C-alpha positions in Angstrom: 0.9 10.7 -12.4 -1.0 12.4 -10.6 -1.2 12.8 -6.4 -3.9 10.4 -5.3 -6.1 11.6 -2.7 -5.6 9.9 0.5 -9.1 8.4 0.7 -8.4 6.7 -2.6 -5.1 5.0 -1.3 -5.5 1.6 -1.0 -3.2 -0.3 0.9 -3.5 -3.4 -0.4 -2.7 -2.3 -3.7 0.3 -0.1 -2.1 2.5 -2.2 0.5 5.2 0.9 0.1 5.5 1.7 3.8 6.6 -2.3 4.4 9.0 -2.2 1.8 11.5 0.4 3.6 12.7 -1.9 5.8 15.8 -2.2 5.9 18.6 -1.5 8.1 15.8 -1.5 10.8 13.8 1.5 10.2 10.9 -0.5 11.6 10.3 -0.5 15.6 9.4 -1.9 17.8 8.6 -0.6 21.0 9.0 -2.4 24.6 5.0 -3.1 24.9 4.7 -4.6 21.4 7.6 -7.4 22.9 5.6 -7.6 26.6 2.1 -8.5 24.3 4.0 -10.6 22.1 5.7 -12.6 25.2 2.3 -12.6 26.7 0.5 -14.1 23.7 3.5 -16.7 23.1 4.1 -14.9 19.6 7.1 -17.1 18.9 6.8 -16.6 15.3 6.9 -12.7 15.7 9.1 -12.6 18.5 12.3 -14.4 16.4 12.5 -12.4 13.6 13.7 -9.5 15.4 16.9 -7.7 14.7 18.5 -4.8 16.4 17.4 -1.4 14.8 17.6 2.0 15.3 17.7 4.0 18.6 18.1 0.3 20.3 14.8 -0.6 20.4 14.3 -4.1 17.7 13.0 -3.7 14.5 11.0 -6.3 12.5 13.9 -8.2 9.7 13.6 -7.0 6.1 13.9 -9.3 3.3 17.0 -9.2 0.9 14.9 -6.1 -1.1 14.2 -4.6 1.8 10.7 -5.4 2.5 9.7 -6.3 5.9 9.4 -10.1 6.7 5.7 -10.0 7.3 4.7 -8.2 3.9 2.8 -11.0 1.9 -0.1 -13.5 2.1 -1.5 -16.4 -0.6 -4.2 -13.2 -0.5 -2.0 -10.5 -1.5 1.3 -9.5 -2.0 0.8 -6.2 -0.1 -0.9 -7.7 2.6 0.6 -8.3 6.6 0.4 -12.0 7.3 1.0 -11.0 11.0 -2.0 -7.8 10.6 -4.4 -8.1 13.5 -1.1 -8.8 15.9 1.5 -6.2 13.7 3.3 -3.6 16.1 2.4 -0.6 17.5 4.8 1.6 14.3 2.3 -0.2 12.1 -0.8 0.2 13.7 -0.1 3.9 14.4 1.1 4.6 10.5 -1.5 6.7 8.6 -2.8 5.9 5.4 -2.4 9.6 3.4 0.4 11.1 5.6 3.3 12.6 4.6 5.5 9.9 5.4 3.3 7.6 3.1 3.6 10.0 0.6 7.5 9.9 0.5 7.0 6.2 0.6 5.0 6.1 -2.0 7.6 8.8 -4.0 10.2 6.7 -3.4 8.7 3.6 -4.7 7.9 5.4 -8.3 3.3 5.4 -7.0 3.6 9.2 -7.0 5.3 12.3 -9.1 8.6 13.7 -7.3 7.5 16.8 -4.9 7.6 20.6 -6.7 10.3 22.1 -6.3 10.1 25.7 -4.9 10.7 28.2 -7.4 13.2 30.5 -6.7 14.3 33.7 -8.6 17.5 34.1 -10.8 19.5 36.8 -9.2 20.8 37.1 -12.8 17.1 38.1 -13.9 15.9 42.0 -14.2 
């Protein structure tokens, strides 16, 4: 397993970021709530839970994935993609956070540990 060039990453074959939704981790800012209320997206609004820092977040499945992850076309596609939240829109493919989520899922090798010379060596 070798690190992948960010340009070669395909979100639809991965979904690692969306599988890190447990404990209210995928936060929903107020601007999304306003937009979804305006657009009468009750299907989204009713699937929010208390998140970190006093914000709301996307609910998660028992496996820890976002409840909106998965469509008939792909298990890694977002069922609300055109109306997804700002956190999801701003998430960058290939970013350090993307790479960490991919490592957590076993899709990339662990980061190499820095070499520290031993004090015992001459």
